[in-house]
DRENTORKOL-3810 file (N, C-alpha, C; in nm, 4 decimals):
REM DRENTORKOL-3810
@n.u->5.5788; n.v->-5.4522; n.w->-17.4499; ca.u->5.5279; ca.v->-5.5673; ca.w->-17.5219; c.u->5.3936; c.v->-5.5304; c.w->-17.5854
@n.u->5.3703; n.v->-5.5791; n.w->-17.7038; ca.u->5.2497; ca.v->-5.5469; ca.w->-17.7802; c.u->5.1634; c.v->-5.6722; c.w->-17.7936
@n.u->5.0738; n.v->-5.6954; n.w->-17.6949; ca.u->4.9819; ca.v->-5.8089; ca.w->-17.7023; c.u->4.8624; c.v->-5.7705; c.w->-17.7876
@n.u->4.8000; n.v->-5.8723; n.w->-17.8480; ca.u->4.6800; ca.v->-5.8497; ca.w->-17.9281; c.u->4.5684; c.v->-5.9394; c.w->-17.8792
@n.u->4.4462; n.v->-5.8865; n.w->-17.8828; ca.u->4.3285; ca.v->-5.9586; ca.w->-17.8365; c.u->4.2179; c.v->-5.9475; c.w->-17.9400
@n.u->4.1474; n.v->-6.0580; n.w->-17.9603; ca.u->4.0304; ca.v->-6.0597; ca.w->-18.0471; c.u->3.9067; c.v->-6.0606; c.w->-17.9578
@n.u->3.8180; n.v->-5.9645; n.w->-17.9786; ca.u->3.6942; ca.v->-5.9556; ca.w->-17.9010; c.u->3.5766; c.v->-5.9670; c.w->-17.9966
@n.u->3.4692; n.v->-6.0294; n.w->-17.9497; ca.u->3.3524; ca.v->-6.0457; ca.w->-18.0345; c.u->3.2226; c.v->-6.0297; c.w->-17.9584
@n.u->3.1198; n.v->-5.9873; n.w->-18.0300; ca.u->2.9841; ca.v->-5.9755; ca.w->-17.9776; c.u->2.8930; c.v->-6.0401; c.w->-18.0809
@n.u->2.8408; n.v->-6.1592; n.w->-18.0485; ca.u->2.7568; ca.v->-6.2338; ca.w->-18.1420; c.u->2.6123; c.v->-6.2207; c.w->-18.0973
@n.u->2.5315; n.v->-6.1594; n.w->-18.1813; ca.u->2.3910; ca.v->-6.1373; ca.w->-18.1485; c.u->2.2995; c.v->-6.1983; c.w->-18.2531
@n.u->2.1708; n.v->-6.1746; n.w->-18.2386; ca.u->2.0722; ca.v->-6.2316; ca.w->-18.3295; c.u->2.0691; c.v->-6.1659; c.w->-18.4660
@n.u->2.1089; n.v->-6.0396; n.w->-18.4746; ca.u->2.1027; ca.v->-5.9686; ca.w->-18.6028; c.u->2.2389; c.v->-5.9361; c.w->-18.6613
@n.u->2.3419; n.v->-5.9280; n.w->-18.5752; ca.u->2.4752; ca.v->-5.8977; ca.w->-18.6280; c.u->2.5835; c.v->-5.9522; c.w->-18.5358
@n.u->2.6999; n.v->-5.9716; n.w->-18.5943; ca.u->2.8186; ca.v->-6.0145; ca.w->-18.5211; c.u->2.9251; c.v->-5.9079; c.w->-18.5398
@n.u->2.9830; n.v->-5.8634; n.w->-18.4292; ca.u->3.0885; ca.v->-5.7619; ca.w->-18.4347; c.u->3.2172; c.v->-5.8222; c.w->-18.3818
@n.u->3.3264; n.v->-5.8072; n.w->-18.4569; ca.u->3.4582; ca.v->-5.8542; ca.w->-18.4164; c.u->3.5545; c.v->-5.7366; c.w->-18.4161
@n.u->3.6483; n.v->-5.7378; n.w->-18.3219; ca.u->3.7482; ca.v->-5.6311; ca.w->-18.3144; c.u->3.8814; c.v->-5.6899; c.w->-18.2700
@n.u->3.9886; n.v->-5.6412; n.w->-18.3278; ca.u->4.1238; ca.v->-5.6786; ca.w->-18.2898; c.u->4.1849; c.v->-5.5590; c.w->-18.2184
@n.u->4.2324; n.v->-5.5826; n.w->-18.0952; ca.u->4.2887; ca.v->-5.4758; ca.w->-18.0124; c.u->4.4356; c.v->-5.5012; c.w->-17.9842
@n.u->4.5111; n.v->-5.3938; n.w->-17.9720; ca.u->4.6509; ca.v->-5.3960; ca.w->-17.9305; c.u->4.6590; c.v->-5.3335; c.w->-17.7918
@n.u->4.7519; n.v->-5.3829; n.w->-17.7084; ca.u->4.7670; ca.v->-5.3274; ca.w->-17.5733; c.u->4.8978; c.v->-5.2510; c.w->-17.5586
@n.u->4.9399; n.v->-5.1871; n.w->-17.6628; ca.u->5.0625; ca.v->-5.1081; ca.w->-17.6583; c.u->5.0487; c.v->-4.9946; c.w->-17.5572
@n.u->5.1485; n.v->-4.9746; n.w->-17.4749; ca.u->5.1534; ca.v->-4.8664; ca.w->-17.3743; c.u->5.0413; c.v->-4.8770; c.w->-17.2714
@n.u->4.9908; n.v->-4.9979; n.w->-17.2466; ca.u->4.8908; ca.v->-5.0193; ca.w->-17.1428; c.u->4.7494; c.v->-4.9787; c.w->-17.1783
@n.u->4.7255; n.v->-4.9347; n.w->-17.3004; ca.u->4.5909; ca.v->-4.8954; ca.w->-17.3427; c.u->4.5406; c.v->-4.9922; c.w->-17.4491
@n.u->4.4093; n.v->-5.0129; n.w->-17.4534; ca.u->4.3492; ca.v->-5.0978; ca.w->-17.5564; c.u->4.3156; c.v->-5.0112; c.w->-17.6772
@n.u->4.3916; n.v->-5.0280; n.w->-17.7840; ca.u->4.3700; ca.v->-4.9517; ca.w->-17.9065; c.u->4.3145; c.v->-5.0438; c.w->-18.0142
@n.u->4.1988; n.v->-5.0108; n.w->-18.0745; ca.u->4.1443; ca.v->-5.0963; ca.w->-18.1800; c.u->4.2302; c.v->-5.0886; c.w->-18.3062
@n.u->4.2680; n.v->-5.2060; n.w->-18.3580; ca.u->4.3434; ca.v->-5.2124; ca.w->-18.4829; c.u->4.2495; c.v->-5.2298; c.w->-18.6015
@n.u->4.1505; n.v->-5.3167; n.w->-18.5859; ca.u->4.0523; ca.v->-5.3452; ca.w->-18.6911; c.u->3.9185; c.v->-5.3765; c.w->-18.6263
@n.u->3.8107; n.v->-5.3361; n.w->-18.6901; ca.u->3.6765; ca.v->-5.3752; ca.w->-18.6472; c.u->3.5965; c.v->-5.4143; c.w->-18.7706
@n.u->3.5048; n.v->-5.5090; n.w->-18.7529; ca.u->3.4224; ca.v->-5.5551; ca.w->-18.8649; c.u->3.2867; c.v->-5.5977; c.w->-18.8104
@n.u->3.1816; n.v->-5.5710; n.w->-18.8858; ca.u->3.0460; ca.v->-5.6115; ca.w->-18.8496; c.u->2.9896; c.v->-5.6975; c.w->-18.9618
@n.u->2.9277; n.v->-5.8109; n.w->-18.9231; ca.u->2.8683; ca.v->-5.9043; ca.w->-19.0184; c.u->2.7216; c.v->-5.9257; c.w->-18.9832
@n.u->2.6297; n.v->-5.9229; n.w->-19.0814; ca.u->2.4897; ca.v->-5.9555; ca.w->-19.0532; c.u->2.4784; c.v->-6.1044; c.w->-19.0196
@n.u->2.4227; n.v->-6.1378; n.w->-18.9032; ca.u->2.4151; ca.v->-6.2774; ca.w->-18.8595; c.u->2.3234; c.v->-6.3618; c.w->-18.9472
@n.u->2.2127; n.v->-6.3070; n.w->-18.9958; ca.u->2.1203; ca.v->-6.3876; ca.w->-19.0748; c.u->2.1822; c.v->-6.4342; c.w->-19.2064
@n.u->2.2854; n.v->-6.3671; n.w->-19.2563; ca.u->2.3512; ca.v->-6.4090; ca.w->-19.3796; c.u->2.4350; c.v->-6.5347; c.w->-19.3607
@n.u->2.4638; n.v->-6.5732; n.w->-19.2361; ca.u->2.5522; ca.v->-6.6862; ca.w->-19.2088; c.u->2.4825; c.v->-6.7973; c.w->-19.1321
@n.u->2.3505; n.v->-6.7926; n.w->-19.1191; ca.u->2.2790; ca.v->-6.8964; ca.w->-19.0438; c.u->2.2281; c.v->-7.0064; c.w->-19.1346
END
């Protein structure tokens, strides 16, 4: 089974998001993106 998880780290200067797949029991990153937090406040 191929489950997917969205993980995030929201800080004062940037926000990082990542989409992970759990294929074969390992967490493999599918996509990652970083956004400057001050641009969205």
